[in-house]
C-alpha positions as CSV (number, residue, x, y, z in Angstrom):
1,M,16.1,17.5,0.2
2,P,12.4,17.0,0.1
3,K,10.7,15.4,3.1
4,M,10.0,11.8,2.3
5,I,8.0,8.9,3.8
6,F,9.3,5.4,3.9
7,V,6.6,2.9,4.9
8,N,8.4,-0.3,6.0
9,L,6.2,-3.4,5.6
10,P,6.9,-7.0,6.5
11,V,6.1,-9.4,3.7
12,K,6.1,-13.2,3.6
13,D,6.8,-13.6,-0.2
14,L,9.0,-10.8,-1.5
15,A,8.6,-11.6,-5.2
16,A,4.8,-11.8,-4.9
17,A,4.6,-8.6,-2.9
18,T,6.8,-6.8,-5.4
19,R,4.5,-7.9,-8.3
20,F,1.5,-6.7,-6.3
21,Y,3.0,-3.3,-5.6
22,E,4.0,-2.9,-9.3
23,A,0.3,-3.8,-10.2
24,I,-1.0,-1.0,-8.0
25,G,1.3,1.6,-9.6
26,C,4.6,1.5,-7.8
27,V,8.0,1.3,-9.6
28,K,10.8,-0.8,-8.1
29,N,14.0,1.1,-7.3
30,E,16.7,-1.5,-8.1
31,Q,19.3,0.6,-6.4
32,F,17.7,0.0,-3.0
33,S,16.4,-3.5,-3.6
34,D,18.0,-6.9,-3.1
35,E,17.0,-10.4,-2.1
36,K,15.7,-9.2,1.3
37,A,13.9,-6.0,0.3
38,S,12.2,-4.2,-2.5
39,S,12.1,-0.5,-2.6
40,M,8.8,0.4,-4.3
41,M,8.3,4.1,-5.3
42,W,4.8,5.3,-5.0
43,S,6.0,8.8,-5.8
44,D,9.2,10.8,-5.6
45,E,8.5,11.3,-1.8
46,I,6.7,8.1,-0.8
47,V,8.3,4.7,-0.8
48,F,7.0,1.3,0.4
49,M,9.9,-0.7,1.6
50,L,8.9,-4.4,1.4
51,L,11.0,-6.4,3.8
52,Q,11.1,-10.1,4.2
53,H,10.0,-11.2,7.6
54,D,13.4,-12.2,8.9
55,F,15.0,-9.0,7.6
56,F,12.2,-6.8,9.0
57,D,12.6,-8.5,12.4
58,T,16.2,-7.2,12.6
59,F,14.8,-3.7,13.1
60,L,12.5,-4.6,16.0
61,T,12.6,-4.6,19.7
62,R,9.1,-6.1,20.0
63,P,7.3,-8.9,18.2
64,R,6.3,-8.3,14.6
65,A,2.5,-7.8,14.2
66,D,0.4,-10.1,12.1
67,A,-1.5,-7.8,9.8
68,T,-4.0,-10.5,8.9
69,A,-5.0,-10.8,12.6
70,A,-5.1,-7.1,13.6
71,T,-4.9,-3.7,12.0
72,G,-2.2,-1.4,13.3
73,V,-2.3,1.2,10.5
74,L,-4.6,2.4,7.6
75,I,-2.6,3.7,4.7
76,A,-4.6,6.3,2.7
77,L,-3.6,6.9,-0.9
78,S,-5.0,9.9,-2.8
79,R,-6.2,9.3,-6.3
80,D,-7.2,11.9,-9.0
81,S,-10.6,10.5,-9.7
82,R,-13.3,8.0,-8.7
83,E,-12.2,5.8,-11.6
84,E,-8.6,5.7,-10.3
85,V,-9.9,4.6,-6.9
86,D,-11.9,1.8,-8.6
87,A,-8.9,0.8,-10.8
88,I,-6.4,0.5,-8.0
89,V,-8.8,-1.6,-5.9
90,E,-9.5,-3.9,-8.9
91,A,-5.8,-4.2,-9.6
92,A,-5.2,-5.2,-6.0
93,G,-7.9,-7.8,-6.1
94,R,-6.5,-9.3,-9.3
95,T,-2.9,-9.6,-8.0
96,G,-3.2,-11.4,-4.7
97,G,-4.8,-8.8,-2.5
98,R,-8.2,-8.5,-1.1
99,A,-10.6,-5.9,-2.7
100,D,-13.3,-4.2,-0.6
101,P,-12.9,-5.9,2.8
102,R,-15.5,-3.2,3.9
103,P,-18.1,-1.4,1.8
104,A,-17.1,1.7,-0.3
105,Q,-17.7,5.1,1.3
106,D,-19.4,7.5,-1.1
107,M,-20.2,10.9,0.4
108,G,-20.5,12.7,-2.9
109,F,-17.6,15.0,-2.3
110,M,-15.4,12.1,-1.3
111,Y,-15.2,8.5,-2.5
112,Q,-13.1,5.8,-0.8
113,R,-12.6,2.1,-1.1
114,T,-10.4,-0.3,0.7
115,F,-8.0,-3.1,-0.2
116,E,-5.5,-5.4,1.6
117,D,-2.1,-6.4,0.2
118,P,-1.2,-10.1,0.2
119,D,0.2,-9.7,3.7
120,G,-3.0,-8.1,5.1
121,H,-1.8,-4.4,5.2
122,V,-4.8,-2.2,4.7
123,F,-4.9,0.6,2.1
124,E,-7.7,3.2,1.5
125,P,-7.5,4.8,-1.9
126,V,-9.6,8.1,-1.8
127,W,-10.7,10.8,-4.2
128,M,-11.9,14.1,-2.9
129,N,-13.7,16.6,-5.2
130,P,-11.4,19.6,-5.4
131,D,-14.4,22.0,-5.8
132,A,-15.7,20.8,-2.3
133,M,-12.4,21.6,-0.6
134,G,-12.3,25.3,-1.2
């Protein structure tokens, strides 16, 4: 079995969050989704588990963080081109997220922008020039 990453995210509005994650390129896995959770496949190995607040809380021993008030994690997403970085940020902004809460980072060999999902979780899509990595 390949190593996988499941990123569990608390969401206020499951339907809106599901639409948002579909808009940025995820595919909903109906087999592992229900009225409390949406399993959103970013790739075969990376899954965003969107969990309604009350369901997310059943897994906690500490209070749930408010992602709109503090940042606990930055989720970087690799993209195949600068245009793909721009496209995902623009899709995020059109579907209830916040595009570019901080300025784009353009270092020539690397290009990165930022967006927040509707619940304030921070994502950093990034493209790196493969010629600069060797």
